[in-house]
C-alpha positions as CSV (number, residue, x, y, z in Angstrom):
1,M,24.1,18.2,-14.4
2,L,26.5,20.2,-15.7
3,G,27.8,22.5,-12.6
4,D,27.8,26.4,-12.4
5,Q,30.8,26.8,-14.3
6,A,29.3,25.2,-17.8
7,T,30.1,26.5,-20.9
8,P,27.4,27.2,-23.2
9,E,28.7,25.2,-25.8
10,A,28.2,22.6,-23.3
11,I,24.6,23.4,-22.3
12,E,23.6,23.3,-25.9
13,A,25.3,19.7,-26.6
14,L,23.2,18.3,-23.3
15,R,20.0,20.1,-24.7
16,V,20.7,18.3,-28.2
17,E,21.5,15.0,-26.4
18,M,18.3,15.0,-24.3
19,G,15.7,16.4,-27.3
20,L,15.7,19.8,-25.6
21,E,15.7,21.4,-28.6
22,E,12.2,20.1,-30.0
23,S,8.9,21.5,-29.2
24,L,7.1,19.8,-26.2
25,A,4.6,18.1,-28.4
26,V,7.5,16.4,-29.7
27,Q,9.0,15.8,-27.0
28,Y,6.1,14.3,-25.4
29,L,5.3,12.0,-28.5
30,R,8.7,11.0,-28.5
31,W,8.5,9.9,-24.7
32,L,4.9,8.4,-25.3
33,S,6.4,6.0,-27.8
34,D,9.4,5.0,-25.6
35,V,6.8,4.3,-22.8
36,V,4.7,1.9,-25.1
37,R,8.0,0.3,-25.9
38,G,9.1,-0.3,-22.2
39,D,11.7,2.3,-22.4
40,L,11.5,4.8,-19.6
41,G,14.7,6.2,-20.4
42,D,18.0,6.5,-18.4
43,S,18.4,7.6,-14.6
44,I,20.8,10.7,-14.8
45,F,22.1,9.9,-11.4
46,F,22.7,5.8,-11.7
47,Q,23.3,5.9,-15.5
48,V,21.1,2.8,-15.9
49,P,17.5,2.1,-17.4
50,V,15.0,3.3,-15.1
51,L,12.8,0.5,-15.7
52,E,15.5,-2.0,-14.5
53,L,15.6,0.3,-10.9
54,I,12.0,-0.1,-10.7
55,V,12.3,-3.7,-10.9
56,D,14.7,-4.0,-8.4
57,G,12.9,-1.7,-6.0
58,L,9.7,-3.7,-6.6
59,E,10.5,-6.6,-4.9
60,T,10.6,-4.6,-1.5
61,S,7.3,-2.6,-2.3
62,V,5.5,-5.8,-3.3
63,L,6.6,-7.5,0.1
64,L,5.9,-4.9,2.1
65,A,2.5,-4.4,0.9
66,L,1.5,-8.1,1.0
67,M,2.6,-8.5,4.6
68,T,0.7,-5.2,5.5
69,M,-2.3,-6.6,3.8
70,V,-1.9,-9.9,5.9
71,W,-1.6,-7.9,9.2
72,I,-4.8,-5.8,8.0
73,V,-7.0,-8.5,7.1
74,G,-5.8,-10.9,10.3
75,F,-6.6,-8.3,12.6
76,G,-8.6,-5.9,11.5
77,L,-11.6,-8.3,10.2
78,P,-11.9,-10.1,13.7
79,V,-11.7,-7.3,15.4
80,G,-14.5,-5.6,13.6
81,M,-16.5,-8.8,13.8
82,V,-16.0,-8.9,17.8
83,A,-16.7,-5.3,18.4
84,A,-20.0,-5.8,16.1
85,A,-21.2,-8.8,17.8
86,R,-20.3,-7.4,21.3
87,R,-22.0,-3.9,20.6
88,G,-22.5,-1.6,23.6
89,S,-20.3,-4.0,25.6
90,W,-17.6,-2.6,27.4
91,L,-15.6,-4.7,24.8
92,D,-17.0,-2.9,21.8
93,Q,-16.1,0.6,23.4
94,S,-12.7,-0.6,24.3
95,L,-12.0,-2.1,20.3
96,S,-13.5,1.1,18.8
97,G,-11.5,3.1,21.4
98,M,-8.2,1.4,19.9
99,S,-9.0,1.4,16.3
100,M,-9.7,5.6,16.7
101,F,-6.4,5.8,18.3
102,L,-4.5,3.6,15.8
103,A,-6.3,5.6,12.8
104,S,-5.2,8.9,14.3
105,V,-1.4,8.3,15.0
106,P,0.7,9.0,12.0
107,T,3.1,6.2,9.9
108,F,6.3,7.4,11.0
109,W,5.5,7.9,14.7
110,V,4.8,4.3,14.9
111,G,7.3,3.1,12.8
112,L,9.8,5.0,15.5
113,Y,8.4,3.4,18.5
114,L,8.6,0.3,17.1
115,I,12.1,0.6,16.2
116,L,12.6,2.0,19.6
117,I,11.1,-0.9,21.4
118,F,11.8,-4.1,19.5
119,A,15.0,-3.0,17.9
120,A,16.8,-0.7,20.4
121,I,15.6,-1.8,23.6
122,L,14.6,-5.8,23.0
123,G,17.0,-6.3,20.1
124,W,14.4,-8.6,18.5
125,L,14.2,-7.6,15.0
126,P,16.4,-5.4,12.7
127,S,15.6,-1.7,12.5
128,S,16.3,-1.0,8.5
129,G,17.5,-2.9,6.0
130,Y,16.3,-5.5,3.5
131,P,18.2,-8.1,2.0
132,S,16.8,-10.1,-0.7
133,I,14.9,-13.2,0.1
134,F,16.6,-14.4,-3.2
135,G,20.0,-13.7,-1.6
136,E,21.5,-15.3,1.4
137,G,19.2,-15.9,4.2
138,G,16.2,-16.7,2.0
139,L,12.6,-16.6,3.5
140,A,14.5,-15.6,7.2
141,N,15.2,-11.9,5.7
142,L,11.2,-11.4,5.8
143,R,11.7,-10.6,9.7
144,Y,13.5,-7.0,8.1
145,L,9.6,-6.5,6.6
146,L,7.8,-6.9,9.8
147,L,8.3,-3.8,11.6
148,P,7.5,-1.7,8.6
149,S,4.8,-3.8,8.0
150,I,3.2,-3.4,11.1
151,A,3.8,0.5,11.0
152,L,2.1,0.8,7.8
153,A,-0.9,-1.7,9.0
154,A,-1.8,0.1,12.1
155,P,-3.8,2.8,10.5
156,N,-5.2,1.0,7.8
157,A,-6.3,-2.0,10.2
158,A,-8.5,1.0,12.0
159,L,-10.3,1.6,9.3
160,I,-11.1,-1.9,8.6
161,I,-11.8,-2.2,11.9
162,R,-14.6,0.5,12.1
163,L,-16.0,-0.2,8.6
164,T,-16.5,-4.0,9.3
165,R,-18.1,-3.2,12.8
166,A,-20.5,-0.4,10.8
167,S,-21.2,-2.6,7.6
168,M,-22.0,-5.8,9.9
169,L,-24.7,-3.3,12.5
170,D,-26.2,-2.5,9.3
171,V,-26.5,-6.2,8.3
172,Y,-28.1,-7.2,11.8
173,R,-31.3,-4.9,11.1
174,E,-32.2,-6.8,8.1
175,D,-35.2,-8.8,8.4
176,Y,-33.7,-12.2,7.1
177,V,-31.1,-11.7,10.2
178,R,-33.9,-11.5,12.4
179,T,-35.6,-14.6,10.5
180,A,-32.2,-16.8,11.3
181,R,-32.2,-15.7,15.1
182,A,-35.8,-16.6,15.3
183,K,-35.3,-19.8,13.7
184,G,-32.9,-20.5,16.6
185,I,-29.6,-20.9,14.3
186,H,-26.6,-20.6,16.2
187,P,-25.7,-17.0,16.9
188,L,-22.1,-17.7,15.5
189,R,-23.4,-19.3,12.4
190,V,-25.7,-16.4,11.7
191,I,-22.8,-13.8,12.4
192,V,-20.5,-15.7,9.9
193,R,-22.9,-17.3,7.0
194,H,-25.6,-14.1,7.3
195,V,-24.1,-11.0,8.4
196,F,-20.7,-11.0,7.9
197,R,-20.8,-12.9,4.2
198,N,-23.0,-9.8,3.3
199,A,-21.2,-7.2,5.2
200,L,-18.2,-8.0,3.3
201,L,-19.1,-6.4,0.4
202,T,-18.5,-3.2,1.6
203,V,-15.1,-4.0,3.1
204,V,-14.0,-5.3,-0.1
205,S,-14.1,-2.2,-1.5
206,A,-12.2,-0.7,1.6
207,F,-9.5,-3.2,1.0
208,G,-9.1,-2.2,-3.1
209,F,-8.6,1.5,-1.6
210,T,-6.4,0.4,1.3
211,L,-3.8,-1.6,-0.9
212,A,-3.7,1.3,-3.6
213,A,-2.9,3.8,-0.6
214,L,-0.2,1.5,0.4
215,I,1.4,2.5,-2.4
216,S,1.6,6.1,-1.7
217,E,2.1,5.3,2.5
218,A,5.1,3.2,1.6
219,V,7.2,6.4,0.9
220,V,7.3,7.3,4.3
221,T,7.8,4.0,6.1
222,E,10.5,2.7,3.6
223,T,12.2,6.0,4.6
224,V,12.2,5.6,8.0
225,F,13.1,2.1,7.8
226,S,15.5,2.6,5.0
227,L,13.8,0.2,2.7
228,P,15.5,-0.1,-0.9
229,G,11.7,0.1,-2.5
230,V,10.1,2.1,-5.1
231,G,8.8,4.7,-2.4
232,R,12.2,5.4,-0.9
233,M,13.6,5.8,-4.2
234,V,10.8,8.5,-5.4
235,V,12.2,10.5,-2.4
236,Q,15.7,10.2,-2.9
237,S,15.2,10.8,-6.9
238,I,13.1,14.4,-6.0
239,L,16.2,15.1,-3.9
240,R,18.7,14.5,-6.3
241,R,16.3,16.0,-9.5
242,D,16.4,12.7,-11.2
243,Y,13.3,13.3,-13.2
244,P,13.4,10.5,-15.7
245,V,13.2,8.0,-12.3
246,I,10.6,10.2,-11.0
247,Q,8.4,9.9,-13.9
248,G,8.6,6.3,-14.5
249,T,8.1,5.8,-10.7
250,I,4.9,7.7,-10.6
251,L,3.5,6.1,-13.9
252,M,4.1,2.7,-12.4
253,I,2.5,3.6,-9.2
254,V,-0.4,5.3,-11.3
255,L,-0.6,2.0,-13.4
256,L,-0.6,-0.2,-10.3
257,Y,-3.5,2.3,-8.9
258,L,-5.6,1.8,-12.1
259,A,-5.1,-2.2,-12.2
260,I,-6.2,-2.9,-8.0
261,N,-9.6,-0.5,-8.7
262,L,-10.1,-3.1,-11.8
263,A,-9.4,-6.1,-9.8
264,V,-11.4,-4.6,-6.9
265,D,-14.7,-4.1,-9.4
266,I,-13.7,-7.3,-10.9
267,L,-14.1,-9.5,-7.3
268,Y,-16.7,-7.1,-6.0
269,A,-19.2,-8.3,-9.0
270,W,-18.2,-11.8,-8.6
271,L,-19.2,-11.7,-4.7
272,D,-22.1,-9.9,-5.5
273,P,-24.6,-11.7,-8.2
274,R,-27.0,-8.5,-8.4
275,V,-23.5,-6.6,-9.9
276,K,-22.9,-7.2,-14.0
277,L,-20.2,-6.4,-15.9
278,R,-21.5,-4.6,-18.7
């Protein structure tokens, strides 16, 4: 911060300014009391409040996570249902092979190929950056998040496909499913109302884990696509040794992770009456 030529007086003055002359216990308690009041300190590099930087980056990160979940739900669930309904067929084997391939490729690899094909060669979509939807362009600026959200959704959708298929196959073996089929109920109705509905409980838990994992996986995606989100801010702060920003963003990520898991537990209890909150 002060450079190699800093004088002992300047170093001592900086220590006093940052409160480093006090014991670690006192420093921690002071930091904790500031956090409770919403004060995460100031960025060493930008000289602005850390909370302000986090709020600015949250728009990009939250929209990216929501668009990614749309891809995961819209692609993963139907494909998993089709694979389970056509179990053992060539279609099931093809979809299972595709899901294994998607699960094995890294996010940055998918992102780079999407940039090459849809941005560099075809020129259909932008390759980097993100202007706010609240500025010029409005909702049309969401096109900047299409490629990043697809890259981030690919490996996670593969997990949902395989889990949906496995959960539905387990439910297929239940007695009430055989009874429903023996009564002559339409196969599609059996799948949707009896099989998928009960298999969804396991998938909901996976959705919570996936949404929480997107927070950490977004670090790579935001870096590849140069998105001004919280994940990229963490990487840049580490390179700049901007410790207040690193502490603030990691604390925010941990709190989001806990909130998501709590929401999933509540939703699970709502979907399954056998689960009671005590």
